[in-house]
PDB file with SEQRES, HELIX, SHEET and CRYST1 records, atoms N, CA, C and O in Angstrom:
SEQRES   1 A   67  MET THR TYR ASP GLY MET ALA ASP ALA ALA SER PHE TYR          
SEQRES   2 A   67  LEU VAL PRO ILE GLY GLU VAL ASP VAL THR VAL PRO GLY          
SEQRES   3 A   67  GLU ASP GLU ALA GLY SER VAL ASN LEU ASP PHE ASN ARG          
SEQRES   4 A   67  ASN GLY GLU LEU VAL GLY ILE GLU VAL LEU SER ALA ARG          
SEQRES   5 A   67  ARG SER LEU PRO ALA GLU PHE LEU LYS ASP ALA GLU ARG          
SEQRES   6 A   67  ILE ASP                                                      
HELIX    1 AA1 ALA A   51  SER A   54  1                                   4    
HELIX    2 AA2 ALA A   57  ASP A   62  1                                   6    
SHEET    1 AA1 6 VAL A  22  ASP A  28  0                                        
SHEET    2 AA1 6 GLY A  31  PHE A  37 -1                                        
SHEET    3 AA1 6 LEU A  43  LEU A  49 -1                                        
SHEET    4 AA1 6 ALA A   9  TYR A  13 -1                                        
SHEET    5 AA1 6 THR A   2  ASP A   4 -1                                        
SHEET    6 AA1 6 GLU A  64  ARG A  65  1                                        
CRYST1    1.000    1.000    1.000  90.00  90.00  90.00 P 1           1          
ATOM      1  N   MET A   1       0.838  -1.168   0.000  1.00  0.00           N  
ATOM      2  CA  MET A   1       0.000   0.000   0.000  1.00  0.00           C  
ATOM      3  C   MET A   1       0.889   1.239   0.000  1.00  0.00           C  
ATOM      4  O   MET A   1       1.928   1.270   0.659  1.00  0.00           O  
ATOM      5  N   THR A   2       0.475   2.244  -0.735  1.00  0.00           N  
ATOM      6  CA  THR A   2       1.167   3.528  -0.719  1.00  0.00           C  
ATOM      7  C   THR A   2       0.194   4.595  -0.240  1.00  0.00           C  
ATOM      8  O   THR A   2      -1.023   4.433  -0.327  1.00  0.00           O  
ATOM      9  N   TYR A   3       0.755   5.694   0.270  1.00  0.00           N  
ATOM     10  CA  TYR A   3      -0.073   6.815   0.718  1.00  0.00           C  
ATOM     11  C   TYR A   3       0.544   8.115   0.256  1.00  0.00           C  
ATOM     12  O   TYR A   3       1.728   8.369   0.480  1.00  0.00           O  
ATOM     13  N   ASP A   4      -0.261   8.935  -0.390  1.00  0.00           N  
ATOM     14  CA  ASP A   4       0.129  10.270  -0.833  1.00  0.00           C  
ATOM     15  C   ASP A   4      -0.580  11.275   0.068  1.00  0.00           C  
ATOM     16  O   ASP A   4      -1.776  11.520  -0.089  1.00  0.00           O  
ATOM     17  N   GLY A   5       0.157  11.855   1.009  1.00  0.00           N  
ATOM     18  CA  GLY A   5      -0.430  12.782   1.965  1.00  0.00           C  
ATOM     19  C   GLY A   5      -0.934  14.068   1.340  1.00  0.00           C  
ATOM     20  O   GLY A   5      -1.913  14.643   1.814  1.00  0.00           O  
ATOM     21  N   MET A   6      -0.278  14.529   0.279  1.00  0.00           N  
ATOM     22  CA  MET A   6      -0.722  15.763  -0.383  1.00  0.00           C  
ATOM     23  C   MET A   6      -2.099  15.560  -1.018  1.00  0.00           C  
ATOM     24  O   MET A   6      -2.941  16.456  -0.972  1.00  0.00           O  
ATOM     25  N   ALA A   7      -2.325  14.399  -1.603  1.00  0.00           N  
ATOM     26  CA  ALA A   7      -3.612  14.087  -2.249  1.00  0.00           C  
ATOM     27  C   ALA A   7      -4.565  13.390  -1.281  1.00  0.00           C  
ATOM     28  O   ALA A   7      -5.746  13.228  -1.588  1.00  0.00           O  
ATOM     29  N   ASP A   8      -4.064  12.976  -0.114  1.00  0.00           N  
ATOM     30  CA  ASP A   8      -4.821  12.173   0.856  1.00  0.00           C  
ATOM     31  C   ASP A   8      -5.426  10.956   0.164  1.00  0.00           C  
ATOM     32  O   ASP A   8      -6.620  10.680   0.284  1.00  0.00           O  
ATOM     33  N   ALA A   9      -4.570  10.231  -0.566  1.00  0.00           N  
ATOM     34  CA  ALA A   9      -5.002   9.056  -1.329  1.00  0.00           C  
ATOM     35  C   ALA A   9      -4.122   7.859  -0.982  1.00  0.00           C  
ATOM     36  O   ALA A   9      -2.895   7.953  -0.973  1.00  0.00           O  
ATOM     37  N   ALA A  10      -4.769   6.742  -0.698  1.00  0.00           N  
ATOM     38  CA  ALA A  10      -4.065   5.484  -0.441  1.00  0.00           C  
ATOM     39  C   ALA A  10      -4.328   4.544  -1.601  1.00  0.00           C  
ATOM     40  O   ALA A  10      -5.448   4.461  -2.104  1.00  0.00           O  
ATOM     41  N   SER A  11      -3.294   3.838  -2.022  1.00  0.00           N  
ATOM     42  CA  SER A  11      -3.430   2.888  -3.126  1.00  0.00           C  
ATOM     43  C   SER A  11      -3.001   1.510  -2.663  1.00  0.00           C  
ATOM     44  O   SER A  11      -1.943   1.341  -2.058  1.00  0.00           O  
ATOM     45  N   PHE A  12      -3.836   0.533  -2.955  1.00  0.00           N  
ATOM     46  CA  PHE A  12      -3.565  -0.866  -2.650  1.00  0.00           C  
ATOM     47  C   PHE A  12      -3.324  -1.573  -3.974  1.00  0.00           C  
ATOM     48  O   PHE A  12      -4.165  -1.521  -4.872  1.00  0.00           O  
ATOM     49  N   TYR A  13      -2.185  -2.228  -4.096  1.00  0.00           N  
ATOM     50  CA  TYR A  13      -1.854  -2.933  -5.332  1.00  0.00           C  
ATOM     51  C   TYR A  13      -2.039  -4.426  -5.109  1.00  0.00           C  
ATOM     52  O   TYR A  13      -1.457  -4.996  -4.185  1.00  0.00           O  
ATOM     53  N   LEU A  14      -2.841  -5.057  -5.946  1.00  0.00           N  
ATOM     54  CA  LEU A  14      -3.142  -6.477  -5.813  1.00  0.00           C  
ATOM     55  C   LEU A  14      -2.118  -7.341  -6.529  1.00  0.00           C  
ATOM     56  O   LEU A  14      -2.011  -8.538  -6.264  1.00  0.00           O  
ATOM     57  N   VAL A  15      -1.376  -6.739  -7.426  1.00  0.00           N  
ATOM     58  CA  VAL A  15      -0.295  -7.383  -8.172  1.00  0.00           C  
ATOM     59  C   VAL A  15       0.846  -6.375  -8.221  1.00  0.00           C  
ATOM     60  O   VAL A  15       0.632  -5.208  -7.894  1.00  0.00           O  
ATOM     61  N   PRO A  16       2.047  -6.782  -8.617  1.00  0.00           N  
ATOM     62  CA  PRO A  16       3.107  -5.782  -8.759  1.00  0.00           C  
ATOM     63  C   PRO A  16       2.636  -4.634  -9.660  1.00  0.00           C  
ATOM     64  O   PRO A  16       1.932  -4.840 -10.648  1.00  0.00           O  
ATOM     65  N   ILE A  17       3.042  -3.434  -9.288  1.00  0.00           N  
ATOM     66  CA  ILE A  17       2.610  -2.250 -10.029  1.00  0.00           C  
ATOM     67  C   ILE A  17       2.923  -2.434 -11.507  1.00  0.00           C  
ATOM     68  O   ILE A  17       4.057  -2.723 -11.889  1.00  0.00           O  
ATOM     69  N   GLY A  18       1.913  -2.263 -12.315  1.00  0.00           N  
ATOM     70  CA  GLY A  18       2.073  -2.419 -13.751  1.00  0.00           C  
ATOM     71  C   GLY A  18       1.167  -1.454 -14.479  1.00  0.00           C  
ATOM     72  O   GLY A  18       0.791  -0.407 -13.952  1.00  0.00           O  
ATOM     73  N   GLU A  19       0.834  -1.811 -15.666  1.00  0.00           N  
ATOM     74  CA  GLU A  19       0.043  -0.931 -16.501  1.00  0.00           C  
ATOM     75  C   GLU A  19      -1.430  -0.995 -16.121  1.00  0.00           C  
ATOM     76  O   GLU A  19      -2.019  -2.071 -16.023  1.00  0.00           O  
ATOM     77  N   VAL A  20      -2.008   0.176 -15.910  1.00  0.00           N  
ATOM     78  CA  VAL A  20      -3.452   0.297 -15.673  1.00  0.00           C  
ATOM     79  C   VAL A  20      -4.077   0.718 -16.983  1.00  0.00           C  
ATOM     80  O   VAL A  20      -3.681   1.722 -17.575  1.00  0.00           O  
ATOM     81  N   ASP A  21      -5.046  -0.042 -17.433  1.00  0.00           N  
ATOM     82  CA  ASP A  21      -5.714   0.261 -18.693  1.00  0.00           C  
ATOM     83  C   ASP A  21      -6.970   1.094 -18.480  1.00  0.00           C  
ATOM     84  O   ASP A  21      -7.258   2.004 -19.258  1.00  0.00           O  
ATOM     85  N   VAL A  22      -7.720   0.781 -17.420  1.00  0.00           N  
ATOM     86  CA  VAL A  22      -8.985   1.461 -17.155  1.00  0.00           C  
ATOM     87  C   VAL A  22      -9.116   1.721 -15.660  1.00  0.00           C  
ATOM     88  O   VAL A  22      -8.827   0.845 -14.844  1.00  0.00           O  
ATOM     89  N   THR A  23      -9.551   2.927 -15.304  1.00  0.00           N  
ATOM     90  CA  THR A  23      -9.884   3.256 -13.925  1.00  0.00           C  
ATOM     91  C   THR A  23     -11.378   3.536 -13.863  1.00  0.00           C  
ATOM     92  O   THR A  23     -11.904   4.366 -14.606  1.00  0.00           O  
ATOM     93  N   VAL A  24     -12.054   2.823 -12.957  1.00  0.00           N  
ATOM     94  CA  VAL A  24     -13.496   2.996 -12.792  1.00  0.00           C  
ATOM     95  C   VAL A  24     -13.716   3.721 -11.473  1.00  0.00           C  
ATOM     96  O   VAL A  24     -13.434   3.172 -10.408  1.00  0.00           O  
ATOM     97  N   PRO A  25     -14.221   4.965 -11.535  1.00  0.00           N  
ATOM     98  CA  PRO A  25     -14.439   5.723 -10.302  1.00  0.00           C  
ATOM     99  C   PRO A  25     -15.749   5.313  -9.635  1.00  0.00           C  
ATOM    100  O   PRO A  25     -16.711   4.912 -10.290  1.00  0.00           O  
ATOM    101  N   GLY A  26     -15.748   5.427  -8.333  1.00  0.00           N  
ATOM    102  CA  GLY A  26     -16.959   5.186  -7.563  1.00  0.00           C  
ATOM    103  C   GLY A  26     -17.020   6.177  -6.421  1.00  0.00           C  
ATOM    104  O   GLY A  26     -15.990   6.545  -5.857  1.00  0.00           O  
ATOM    105  N   GLU A  27     -18.216   6.608  -6.079  1.00  0.00           N  
ATOM    106  CA  GLU A  27     -18.357   7.593  -5.009  1.00  0.00           C  
ATOM    107  C   GLU A  27     -19.690   7.403  -4.328  1.00  0.00           C  
ATOM    108  O   GLU A  27     -20.710   7.160  -4.973  1.00  0.00           O  
ATOM    109  N   ASP A  28     -19.667   7.519  -2.987  1.00  0.00           N  
ATOM    110  CA  ASP A  28     -20.897   7.533  -2.213  1.00  0.00           C  
ATOM    111  C   ASP A  28     -20.660   8.399  -0.987  1.00  0.00           C  
ATOM    112  O   ASP A  28     -19.662   9.117  -0.925  1.00  0.00           O  
ATOM    113  N   GLU A  29     -21.555   8.346  -0.015  1.00  0.00           N  
ATOM    114  CA  GLU A  29     -21.433   9.215   1.152  1.00  0.00           C  
ATOM    115  C   GLU A  29     -20.184   8.910   1.973  1.00  0.00           C  
ATOM    116  O   GLU A  29     -19.740   9.757   2.749  1.00  0.00           O  
ATOM    117  N   ALA A  30     -19.613   7.728   1.819  1.00  0.00           N  
ATOM    118  CA  ALA A  30     -18.410   7.357   2.568  1.00  0.00           C  
ATOM    119  C   ALA A  30     -17.143   7.902   1.936  1.00  0.00           C  
ATOM    120  O   ALA A  30     -16.114   7.976   2.608  1.00  0.00           O  
ATOM    121  N   GLY A  31     -17.181   8.286   0.670  1.00  0.00           N  
ATOM    122  CA  GLY A  31     -15.999   8.792  -0.003  1.00  0.00           C  
ATOM    123  C   GLY A  31     -15.860   8.224  -1.395  1.00  0.00           C  
ATOM    124  O   GLY A  31     -16.819   7.704  -1.965  1.00  0.00           O  
ATOM    125  N   SER A  32     -14.672   8.323  -1.935  1.00  0.00           N  
ATOM    126  CA  SER A  32     -14.415   7.865  -3.297  1.00  0.00           C  
ATOM    127  C   SER A  32     -13.423   6.717  -3.304  1.00  0.00           C  
ATOM    128  O   SER A  32     -12.436   6.721  -2.568  1.00  0.00           O  
ATOM    129  N   VAL A  33     -13.702   5.733  -4.147  1.00  0.00           N  
ATOM    130  CA  VAL A  33     -12.812   4.596  -4.360  1.00  0.00           C  
ATOM    131  C   VAL A  33     -12.715   4.375  -5.858  1.00  0.00           C  
ATOM    132  O   VAL A  33     -13.732   4.229  -6.537  1.00  0.00           O  
ATOM    133  N   ASN A  34     -11.498   4.350  -6.372  1.00  0.00           N  
ATOM    134  CA  ASN A  34     -11.266   4.073  -7.787  1.00  0.00           C  
ATOM    135  C   ASN A  34     -10.733   2.665  -7.933  1.00  0.00           C  
ATOM    136  O   ASN A  34      -9.856   2.246  -7.178  1.00  0.00           O  
ATOM    137  N   LEU A  35     -11.259   1.931  -8.900  1.00  0.00           N  
ATOM    138  CA  LEU A  35     -10.794   0.575  -9.184  1.00  0.00           C  
ATOM    139  C   LEU A  35      -9.985   0.594 -10.473  1.00  0.00           C  
ATOM    140  O   LEU A  35     -10.448   1.105 -11.493  1.00  0.00           O  
ATOM    141  N   ASP A  36      -8.784   0.040 -10.431  1.00  0.00           N  
ATOM    142  CA  ASP A  36      -7.903  -0.009 -11.595  1.00  0.00           C  
ATOM    143  C   ASP A  36      -7.883  -1.424 -12.171  1.00  0.00           C  
ATOM    144  O   ASP A  36      -7.711  -2.404 -11.447  1.00  0.00           O  
ATOM    145  N   PHE A  37      -8.062  -1.508 -13.487  1.00  0.00           N  
ATOM    146  CA  PHE A  37      -8.072  -2.779 -14.194  1.00  0.00           C  
ATOM    147  C   PHE A  37      -6.990  -2.776 -15.270  1.00  0.00           C  
ATOM    148  O   PHE A  37      -6.685  -1.733 -15.848  1.00  0.00           O  
ATOM    149  N   ASN A  38      -6.415  -3.941 -15.532  1.00  0.00           N  
ATOM    150  CA  ASN A  38      -5.453  -4.051 -16.623  1.00  0.00           C  
ATOM    151  C   ASN A  38      -6.191  -4.320 -17.934  1.00  0.00           C  
ATOM    152  O   ASN A  38      -7.420  -4.390 -17.958  1.00  0.00           O  
ATOM    153  N   ARG A  39      -5.447  -4.469 -19.007  1.00  0.00           N  
ATOM    154  CA  ARG A  39      -6.080  -4.649 -20.320  1.00  0.00           C  
ATOM    155  C   ARG A  39      -6.842  -5.960 -20.439  1.00  0.00           C  
ATOM    156  O   ARG A  39      -7.655  -6.113 -21.351  1.00  0.00           O  
ATOM    157  N   ASN A  40      -6.597  -6.921 -19.529  1.00  0.00           N  
ATOM    158  CA  ASN A  40      -7.326  -8.192 -19.532  1.00  0.00           C  
ATOM    159  C   ASN A  40      -8.597  -8.130 -18.686  1.00  0.00           C  
ATOM    160  O   ASN A  40      -9.300  -9.129 -18.540  1.00  0.00           O  
ATOM    161  N   GLY A  41      -8.888  -6.949 -18.128  1.00  0.00           N  
ATOM    162  CA  GLY A  41     -10.071  -6.787 -17.301  1.00  0.00           C  
ATOM    163  C   GLY A  41      -9.903  -7.256 -15.868  1.00  0.00           C  
ATOM    164  O   GLY A  41     -10.883  -7.390 -15.136  1.00  0.00           O  
ATOM    165  N   GLU A  42      -8.659  -7.505 -15.464  1.00  0.00           N  
ATOM    166  CA  GLU A  42      -8.387  -7.963 -14.105  1.00  0.00           C  
ATOM    167  C   GLU A  42      -8.180  -6.768 -13.181  1.00  0.00           C  
ATOM    168  O   GLU A  42      -7.515  -5.800 -13.548  1.00  0.00           O  
ATOM    169  N   LEU A  43      -8.750  -6.840 -11.986  1.00  0.00           N  
ATOM    170  CA  LEU A  43      -8.566  -5.800 -10.983  1.00  0.00           C  
ATOM    171  C   LEU A  43      -7.131  -5.850 -10.489  1.00  0.00           C  
ATOM    172  O   LEU A  43      -6.678  -6.886 -10.003  1.00  0.00           O  
ATOM    173  N   VAL A  44      -6.409  -4.739 -10.608  1.00  0.00           N  
ATOM    174  CA  VAL A  44      -4.997  -4.701 -10.221  1.00  0.00           C  
ATOM    175  C   VAL A  44      -4.715  -3.713  -9.101  1.00  0.00           C  
ATOM    176  O   VAL A  44      -3.647  -3.761  -8.491  1.00  0.00           O  
ATOM    177  N   GLY A  45      -5.656  -2.817  -8.820  1.00  0.00           N  
ATOM    178  CA  GLY A  45      -5.415  -1.834  -7.772  1.00  0.00           C  
ATOM    179  C   GLY A  45      -6.683  -1.151  -7.315  1.00  0.00           C  
ATOM    180  O   GLY A  45      -7.684  -1.091  -8.030  1.00  0.00           O  
ATOM    181  N   ILE A  46      -6.609  -0.633  -6.093  1.00  0.00           N  
ATOM    182  CA  ILE A  46      -7.722   0.096  -5.494  1.00  0.00           C  
ATOM    183  C   ILE A  46      -7.144   1.375  -4.905  1.00  0.00           C  
ATOM    184  O   ILE A  46      -6.175   1.332  -4.149  1.00  0.00           O  
ATOM    185  N   GLU A  47      -7.737   2.509  -5.250  1.00  0.00           N  
ATOM    186  CA  GLU A  47      -7.310   3.799  -4.718  1.00  0.00           C  
ATOM    187  C   GLU A  47      -8.434   4.356  -3.852  1.00  0.00           C  
ATOM    188  O   GLU A  47      -9.582   4.441  -4.287  1.00  0.00           O  
ATOM    189  N   VAL A  48      -8.091   4.732  -2.625  1.00  0.00           N  
ATOM    190  CA  VAL A  48      -9.059   5.305  -1.697  1.00  0.00           C  
ATOM    191  C   VAL A  48      -8.740   6.786  -1.539  1.00  0.00           C  
ATOM    192  O   VAL A  48      -7.661   7.144  -1.066  1.00  0.00           O  
ATOM    193  N   LEU A  49      -9.669   7.642  -1.930  1.00  0.00           N  
ATOM    194  CA  LEU A  49      -9.518   9.089  -1.762  1.00  0.00           C  
ATOM    195  C   LEU A  49     -10.097   9.490  -0.412  1.00  0.00           C  
ATOM    196  O   LEU A  49     -10.946   8.782   0.129  1.00  0.00           O  
ATOM    197  N   SER A  50      -9.652  10.607   0.133  1.00  0.00           N  
ATOM    198  CA  SER A  50     -10.009  11.012   1.501  1.00  0.00           C  
ATOM    199  C   SER A  50      -9.645   9.894   2.468  1.00  0.00           C  
ATOM    200  O   SER A  50     -10.427   9.520   3.342  1.00  0.00           O  
ATOM    201  N   ALA A  51      -8.442   9.373   2.289  1.00  0.00           N  
ATOM    202  CA  ALA A  51      -7.991   8.196   3.030  1.00  0.00           C  
ATOM    203  C   ALA A  51      -7.953   8.422   4.538  1.00  0.00           C  
ATOM    204  O   ALA A  51      -8.263   7.502   5.296  1.00  0.00           O  
ATOM    205  N   ARG A  52      -7.584   9.615   4.995  1.00  0.00           N  
ATOM    206  CA  ARG A  52      -7.524   9.868   6.442  1.00  0.00           C  
ATOM    207  C   ARG A  52      -8.898   9.712   7.079  1.00  0.00           C  
ATOM    208  O   ARG A  52      -9.000   9.330   8.245  1.00  0.00           O  
ATOM    209  N   ARG A  53      -9.936   9.999   6.340  1.00  0.00           N  
ATOM    210  CA  ARG A  53     -11.299   9.877   6.857  1.00  0.00           C  
ATOM    211  C   ARG A  53     -11.801   8.433   6.768  1.00  0.00           C  
ATOM    212  O   ARG A  53     -12.595   8.001   7.603  1.00  0.00           O  
ATOM    213  N   SER A  54     -11.345   7.691   5.766  1.00  0.00           N  
ATOM    214  CA  SER A  54     -11.930   6.385   5.463  1.00  0.00           C  
ATOM    215  C   SER A  54     -11.157   5.184   5.999  1.00  0.00           C  
ATOM    216  O   SER A  54     -11.737   4.115   6.187  1.00  0.00           O  
ATOM    217  N   LEU A  55      -9.867   5.343   6.246  1.00  0.00           N  
ATOM    218  CA  LEU A  55      -9.036   4.195   6.623  1.00  0.00           C  
ATOM    219  C   LEU A  55      -8.493   4.341   8.039  1.00  0.00           C  
ATOM    220  O   LEU A  55      -8.296   5.458   8.518  1.00  0.00           O  
ATOM    221  N   PRO A  56      -8.250   3.215   8.713  1.00  0.00           N  
ATOM    222  CA  PRO A  56      -7.649   3.279  10.049  1.00  0.00           C  
ATOM    223  C   PRO A  56      -6.271   3.947  10.006  1.00  0.00           C  
ATOM    224  O   PRO A  56      -5.496   3.730   9.075  1.00  0.00           O  
ATOM    225  N   ALA A  57      -5.982   4.747  11.008  1.00  0.00           N  
ATOM    226  CA  ALA A  57      -4.719   5.485  11.068  1.00  0.00           C  
ATOM    227  C   ALA A  57      -3.510   4.563  10.984  1.00  0.00           C  
ATOM    228  O   ALA A  57      -2.499   4.936  10.391  1.00  0.00           O  
ATOM    229  N   GLU A  58      -3.590   3.347  11.574  1.00  0.00           N  
ATOM    230  CA  GLU A  58      -2.434   2.449  11.545  1.00  0.00           C  
ATOM    231  C   GLU A  58      -2.121   1.960  10.131  1.00  0.00           C  
ATOM    232  O   GLU A  58      -0.964   1.670   9.828  1.00  0.00           O  
ATOM    233  N   PHE A  59      -3.127   1.863   9.259  1.00  0.00           N  
ATOM    234  CA  PHE A  59      -2.877   1.510   7.855  1.00  0.00           C  
ATOM    235  C   PHE A  59      -2.020   2.587   7.201  1.00  0.00           C  
ATOM    236  O   PHE A  59      -1.031   2.291   6.531  1.00  0.00           O  
ATOM    237  N   LEU A  60      -2.413   3.832   7.405  1.00  0.00           N  
ATOM    238  CA  LEU A  60      -1.705   4.944   6.770  1.00  0.00           C  
ATOM    239  C   LEU A  60      -0.306   5.114   7.363  1.00  0.00           C  
ATOM    240  O   LEU A  60       0.637   5.455   6.648  1.00  0.00           O  
ATOM    241  N   LYS A  61      -0.176   4.878   8.652  1.00  0.00           N  
ATOM    242  CA  LYS A  61       1.126   4.996   9.306  1.00  0.00           C  
ATOM    243  C   LYS A  61       2.137   4.018   8.725  1.00  0.00           C  
ATOM    244  O   LYS A  61       3.314   4.348   8.576  1.00  0.00           O  
ATOM    245  N   ASP A  62       1.678   2.817   8.396  1.00  0.00           N  
ATOM    246  CA  ASP A  62       2.575   1.776   7.890  1.00  0.00           C  
ATOM    247  C   ASP A  62       2.752   1.800   6.365  1.00  0.00           C  
ATOM    248  O   ASP A  62       3.573   1.054   5.831  1.00  0.00           O  
ATOM    249  N   ALA A  63       1.999   2.641   5.669  1.00  0.00           N  
ATOM    250  CA  ALA A  63       2.055   2.687   4.205  1.00  0.00           C  
ATOM    251  C   ALA A  63       3.357   3.329   3.714  1.00  0.00           C  
ATOM    252  O   ALA A  63       3.951   4.163   4.397  1.00  0.00           O  
ATOM    253  N   GLU A  64       3.774   2.930   2.544  1.00  0.00           N  
ATOM    254  CA  GLU A  64       4.908   3.572   1.884  1.00  0.00           C  
ATOM    255  C   GLU A  64       4.481   4.981   1.470  1.00  0.00           C  
ATOM    256  O   GLU A  64       3.471   5.142   0.784  1.00  0.00           O  
ATOM    257  N   ARG A  65       5.229   5.989   1.875  1.00  0.00           N  
ATOM    258  CA  ARG A  65       4.907   7.383   1.561  1.00  0.00           C  
ATOM    259  C   ARG A  65       5.412   7.752   0.181  1.00  0.00           C  
ATOM    260  O   ARG A  65       6.554   7.458  -0.172  1.00  0.00           O  
ATOM    261  N   ILE A  66       4.556   8.398  -0.596  1.00  0.00           N  
ATOM    262  CA  ILE A  66       4.987   8.829  -1.936  1.00  0.00           C  
ATOM    263  C   ILE A  66       4.873  10.340  -2.108  1.00  0.00           C  
ATOM    264  O   ILE A  66       4.987  10.850  -3.222  1.00  0.00           O  
ATOM    265  N   ASP A  67       4.647  11.063  -0.995  1.00  0.00           N  
ATOM    266  CA  ASP A  67       4.534  12.522  -1.115  1.00  0.00           C  
ATOM    267  C   ASP A  67       5.826  13.216  -0.793  1.00  0.00           C  
ATOM    268  O   ASP A  67       5.897  14.443  -0.847  1.00  0.00           O  
TER     269      ASP A  67                                                      
END                                                                             
């Protein structure tokens, strides 16, 4: 998992970071979650926006920082 503090976005990679072909955005009252798929239609990543509000603090503390 990575965390970008400037964007307040956490990304979970289900496979080694590779090419994302399509990002499908989703949003509800809890916040925004983007799903990343490769060209084969396989889910390869999940991005959580407003991560400080949506995720436990210990997840973000242990995440690789990219900001």
